[in-house]
C-alpha positions in Angstrom: 46.8 16.1 -15.7 43.4 15.0 -14.6 43.0 12.2 -12.1 41.0 9.3 -13.5 39.7 8.3 -10.1 37.7 11.5 -9.6 34.1 10.6 -8.7 31.3 11.9 -10.8 29.0 14.4 -9.2 25.5 13.2 -8.3 22.5 15.5 -7.8 20.5 14.6 -4.7 17.1 16.1 -4.1 15.5 15.3 -0.7 11.9 15.3 -2.0 12.7 12.6 -4.6 14.7 10.5 -2.1 11.9 10.7 0.5 9.2 9.8 -2.1 11.2 6.8 -3.2 12.0 5.7 0.4 8.4 5.2 1.5 5.1 4.8 -0.2 2.5 7.5 0.2 0.3 7.0 3.2 -3.1 7.5 1.7 -5.2 6.9 4.9 -3.4 9.6 6.9 -3.6 12.0 4.0 -7.4 11.3 3.7 -7.8 12.1 7.4 -5.6 15.2 7.3 -7.3 16.7 4.2 -10.8 15.6 5.4 -11.6 13.8 2.2 -14.7 11.6 2.0 -12.7 8.6 2.9 -11.2 10.2 6.0 -14.7 11.5 6.9 -16.0 7.9 6.6 -13.3 6.6 8.9 -14.0 9.2 11.6 -17.8 8.6 11.3 -17.1 4.9 11.7 -15.2 5.6 15.0 -18.0 7.9 16.2 -20.6 5.2 15.3 -18.7 2.6 17.3 -18.4 4.9 20.3 -22.1 5.7 20.2 -23.1 2.1 19.9 -20.9 1.3 22.9 -22.4 4.1 24.9 -26.0 3.1 24.0 -25.4 -0.6 24.9 -23.9 0.4 28.3 -26.7 2.9 28.9 -29.2 0.0 28.3 -27.3 -2.1 30.9 -27.6 0.7 33.5 -31.3 1.4 32.7 -32.1 -2.3 32.8 -30.0 -3.0 35.9 -31.2 0.0 38.0 -34.6 0.4 36.5 -35.7 -3.2 37.1 -35.1 -2.9 40.9 -38.0 -0.6 41.6 -40.2 -2.7 39.4 -39.1 -5.8 41.3 -40.0 -4.1 44.6 -43.4 -3.1 43.4 -44.1 -6.5 41.9 -42.9 -8.5 44.9 -43.5 -6.5 48.0 -42.1 -9.3 50.1 -38.6 -8.7 48.6 -38.8 -5.0 49.6 -39.4 -6.0 53.3 -36.3 -8.3 53.3 -33.6 -7.0 55.6 -29.8 -7.5 55.3 -27.8 -6.4 58.4 -30.9 -4.6 59.6 -31.2 -2.5 56.4 -34.1 -2.9 54.0 -33.0 -4.5 50.7 -34.2 -1.5 48.5 -32.1 0.9 50.5 -29.1 -1.4 50.3 -29.4 -2.0 46.6 -30.4 1.5 45.4 -28.5 3.5 48.0 -25.3 1.6 48.4 -24.7 -1.0 45.8 -25.7 1.1 42.8 -22.6 3.2 43.1 -20.1 0.3 42.6 -22.3 -0.9 39.8 -22.1 2.6 38.1 -18.4 2.7 38.7 -17.9 -0.7 37.0 -20.0 0.3 34.0 -18.0 3.6 33.7 -14.7 1.7 34.0 -15.9 -0.8 31.3 -17.0 2.1 29.0 -13.6 3.8 29.3 -11.7 0.6 28.6 -13.8 -0.4 25.6 -13.8 3.1 24.2 -10.0 3.2 24.4 -9.9 -0.1 22.6 -12.1 1.3 19.8 -9.7 4.2 19.5 -6.7 1.9 19.5 -8.3 -0.1 16.7 -9.0 3.1 14.8 -5.3 4.1 15.2 -4.2 0.7 14.0 -6.3 1.1 10.9 -4.7 4.5 10.2 -1.2 3.3 10.8 -1.6 0.0 8.8 0.6 0.0 5.8 -1.3 0.0 2.5 -0.9 -3.1 0.4 
C-alpha cells in the first residue's frame, strides 16, 4: 500500500536557480568581455585620470614656474632675506618640496576617488 503523503520529486538545476535568483549584471560582463560598452567605461576612467594629472601638472608648472619669473621681474624680491637666507633659495630650495608632496598627495587622493566612482558605477544594480 502506497503512502499518500509521499512528496513528489522536484528536479533542481543550479544554473536555472542562479539565473532566476539575480538579474544578469550587464556592466561587469561588458568589462570582462571587452565589449564596446566596457571599453567606453574604461576609456572614461582613463580620461578622468588624465584630466586630473594635467590639471595638477598645470598647478605645479604655474606655482614653481612663476617664481623665477617673479624674481626676474622684481629683483628687489630676490634680494629679500628670511632668517638670513635669500627668498629664492628658501622658496625654490626648501619650500618647493612640501608643495610637491602636497600636490602628489592630492593627486593620489583624487585618483583613488575616481577609481571608487568607477567601481561604484560597475557595481550599481541595473534598473
